[in-house]
C-alpha positions in Angstrom: -70.5 94.6 23.9 -71.2 97.9 22.2 -67.7 99.2 22.9 -66.2 96.0 21.4 -68.4 96.4 18.3 -67.3 100.0 18.0 -63.7 99.0 18.2 -64.2 96.4 15.5 -65.9 98.9 13.2 -63.2 101.4 13.9 -60.5 98.8 12.8 -62.5 98.0 9.7 -62.9 101.6 8.7 -59.1 102.1 9.3 -58.5 99.3 6.8 -60.7 100.9 4.2 -58.6 104.0 3.8 -57.4 104.7 0.2 -53.8 103.6 0.7 -54.8 100.4 2.5 -57.4 99.7 -0.1 -54.8 100.1 -2.9 -52.4 97.8 -1.0 -55.1 95.2 -0.6 -55.9 95.3 -4.3 -52.2 95.0 -5.2 -51.9 92.0 -2.9 -55.0 90.4 -4.3 -53.8 91.1 -7.9 -50.4 89.5 -7.2 -52.1 86.6 -5.5 -54.4 86.1 -8.4 -51.5 86.4 -10.9 -49.5 83.8 -8.8 -52.5 81.4 -9.0 -52.7 81.9 -12.8 -49.0 81.4 -13.3 -49.1 78.1 -11.4 -52.4 76.6 -12.5 -53.6 78.3 -15.7 -50.7 79.7 -17.6 -49.5 76.4 -19.0 -45.9 77.2 -18.2 -43.4 74.5 -17.9 -42.3 74.5 -14.2 -39.8 71.7 -14.5 -36.8 74.0 -14.4 -35.9 77.8 -14.4 -34.8 77.5 -18.0 -38.1 75.8 -19.0 -40.1 78.6 -17.2 -38.4 81.4 -19.1 -38.5 79.5 -22.4 -42.2 78.9 -22.0 -42.7 82.6 -21.1 -40.7 83.5 -24.2 -43.0 81.3 -26.3 -45.8 83.7 -25.5 -44.3 86.1 -27.9 -44.2 89.9 -27.2 -46.6 89.2 -24.2 -43.8 87.0 -22.8 -41.8 90.0 -21.7 -44.7 91.4 -19.7 -45.4 87.9 -18.3 -41.7 87.7 -17.2 -41.9 91.1 -15.5 -45.2 90.1 -13.8 -43.7 86.9 -12.7 -40.9 88.7 -10.9 -43.3 91.1 -9.3 -45.3 88.2 -8.0 -42.1 86.5 -6.8 -41.3 89.5 -4.6 -44.8 90.2 -3.2 -46.2 86.7 -2.7 -43.1 84.6 -2.1 -41.4 82.4 -1.5 -40.8 82.1 -5.2 -37.1 81.6 -6.2 -36.5 84.3 -8.7 -32.7 84.1 -8.9 -32.5 80.9 -11.0 -35.1 82.3 -13.3 -33.2 85.5 -13.7 -30.1 83.6 -14.7 -32.0 81.5 -17.2 -33.5 84.7 -18.7 -30.0 85.8 -19.6 -29.6 82.6 -21.6 -32.9 83.2 -23.4 -32.9 86.9 -24.1 -29.3 87.9 -23.6 -27.6 89.6 -20.7 -28.7 93.3 -21.2 -32.3 92.8 -22.4 -33.0 90.2 -19.7 -31.3 92.4 -17.1 -33.5 95.3 -18.1 -36.7 93.3 -17.8 -35.5 91.8 -14.5 -34.7 95.2 -13.0 -38.1 96.5 -14.0 -39.9 93.5 -12.5 -37.9 93.3 -9.2 -38.1 97.1 -8.7 -41.9 97.1 -9.2 -42.2 94.1 -6.9 -40.1 95.7 -4.2 -42.1 98.9 -4.4 -45.3 96.9 -4.1 -44.0 95.0 -1.0 -42.8 98.3 0.6 -46.2 99.8 0.0 -48.0 96.8 1.4 -45.8 96.8 4.5 -46.2 100.5 5.1 -50.0 100.5 4.8 -51.2 97.1 6.0 -48.5 96.8 8.7 -46.7 94.0 10.4 -49.6 91.6 10.9 -50.3 91.4 7.2 -46.6 90.8 6.5 -46.5 88.1 9.2 -49.5 86.4 7.6 -47.9 86.6 4.2 -44.3 85.6 4.9 -44.4 83.9 8.2 -41.8 86.3 9.5 -41.8 89.5 11.4 -39.2 92.1 10.2 -37.8 94.9 12.3 -35.9 97.9 11.0 -34.2 100.2 13.5 -34.1 103.8 12.6 -31.7 104.8 15.4 -29.0 105.8 12.8 -31.3 107.7 10.5 -33.0 107.1 7.2 -29.9 107.7 5.1 -28.2 104.9 6.9 -31.2 102.7 6.3 -31.0 103.6 2.6 -27.4 102.3 2.6 -28.5 99.1 4.3 -31.2 98.6 1.6 -28.6 99.3 -1.2 -26.0 96.9 0.3 -28.6 94.1 1.0 -29.7 94.2 -2.7 -26.1 94.6 -4.0 -25.0 91.6 -1.9 -28.2 89.5 -1.9 -27.8 87.9 1.5 -31.4 88.9 2.4 -34.5 88.3 0.3 -35.8 91.4 -1.5 -39.3 90.9 -0.2 -38.3 90.9 3.5 -36.1 94.0 3.1 -38.9 95.8 1.2 -41.6 94.8 3.7 -39.3 95.8 6.6 -38.6 99.2 5.0 -42.3 99.8 4.6 -43.2 98.8 8.1 -40.5 101.1 9.5 -42.0 104.0 7.7 -38.8 104.6 5.8 -38.9 107.5 3.3 -40.2 106.3 -0.1 -37.7 108.3 -2.2 -34.8 107.0 -0.2 -36.0 103.5 -0.4 -36.8 103.7 -4.1 -33.4 105.1 -5.0 -31.4 102.7 -2.8 -33.5 99.8 -4.0 -33.0 100.5 -7.7 -29.3 101.2 -7.4 -28.8 97.9 -5.5 -31.0 95.8 -7.9 -29.3 97.0 -11.2 -25.7 95.5 -10.7 -27.0 92.3 -9.0 -29.6 91.6 -11.7 -27.3 92.4 -14.6 -24.5 90.1 -13.1 -27.0 87.3 -12.9 -28.3 87.7 -16.5 -24.8 88.0 -17.9 -23.9 84.8 -16.1 -26.8 83.2 -17.9 -25.7 84.5 -21.3 -22.4 82.5 -21.4 -22.6 82.2 -25.2 -22.7 86.0 -25.5 -20.0 87.1 -23.1 -17.8 84.1 -23.2 -17.2 81.2 -20.7 -14.2 82.8 -18.8 -16.1 86.0 -18.1 -19.1 84.0 -17.0 -17.0 82.0 -14.6 -15.4 85.1 -13.2 -18.9 86.7 -12.6 -20.0 83.4 -10.9 -17.0 83.4 -8.6 -17.5 87.1 -7.6 -21.2 86.4 -7.0 -20.4 83.4 -4.8 -17.8 85.3 -2.9 -20.3 88.0 -2.2 -22.8 85.5 -1.0 -20.3 83.8 1.4 -17.9 86.5 2.5 -20.3 89.3 3.3 -22.7 87.3 5.4 -19.7 85.9 7.3 -18.5 89.4 7.9 -21.9 90.5 9.2 -22.2 87.5 11.5 -18.6 87.6 12.8 -17.8 91.3 12.8 -21.3 92.9 12.5 -20.3 94.8 9.3 -22.2 98.0 8.8 -24.0 97.4 12.1 -26.5 95.2 10.3 -27.2 93.0 13.3 -28.2 96.1 15.2 -30.4 97.4 12.4 -32.4 94.5 11.0 -34.0 91.7 12.9 -36.1 88.8 11.7 -38.5 86.7 13.8 -40.0 83.5 12.5 -43.7 83.4 13.5 -46.0 80.5 14.1 -49.7 80.5 14.9 -48.9 79.8 18.5 -46.5 82.7 18.6 -42.9 83.4 17.9 -40.9 80.3 17.0 -37.5 81.8 17.1 -35.5 85.0 16.9 -32.3 85.8 15.1 -30.5 88.9 14.1 -29.4 88.9 10.5 -25.9 87.9 9.8 
């Protein structure tokens, strides 16, 4: 019995390290912010456009609220941020909304990475219901390219990629750079699609077609031809309380 108690205490002390404590605080803060957004903020959740419009009605605080919403969408999930990002372009314009979106998604991805790296796979499983495996057999530079491509062509959720990178122990500078460079073009394309009145209807249609092609063609290539070796690098497992429900390699 004493040995079991000592092991439990050792696990508890391990969780109370400074990085783990910070990660827990970030997770709790995002959870609290998510609860506030849903129950106390008074936002209109009837549509993405209504969400962004009601955030804009908060005035200058609305920009911070929008950024915080995107951080929560990444960390807590599953909160669909893509429709809201498109709607933001219609409200604030393509470039301003894109800038706010990049900041929010980048901070949310860093938070998810940090939580995955410090709290580990069990915490991510409890939070997302999935277990994410990143293989480092080709090196961290290759993983950085995978993160970049998965954000540039958003066939995988930002949160799972970020959690997986953190769990794998991927270098923070490599992850941060690849993450940011992948987020920027994708986010700006979404916000400019939303700002049809600013960029013109034909351009918006062209962006929408390119975006849809990326969503369809690239996942097909990964599934059929294992482009970039993604199926050998990233694996997702859906987890239930009784154990692993299913297993699939991405693509």
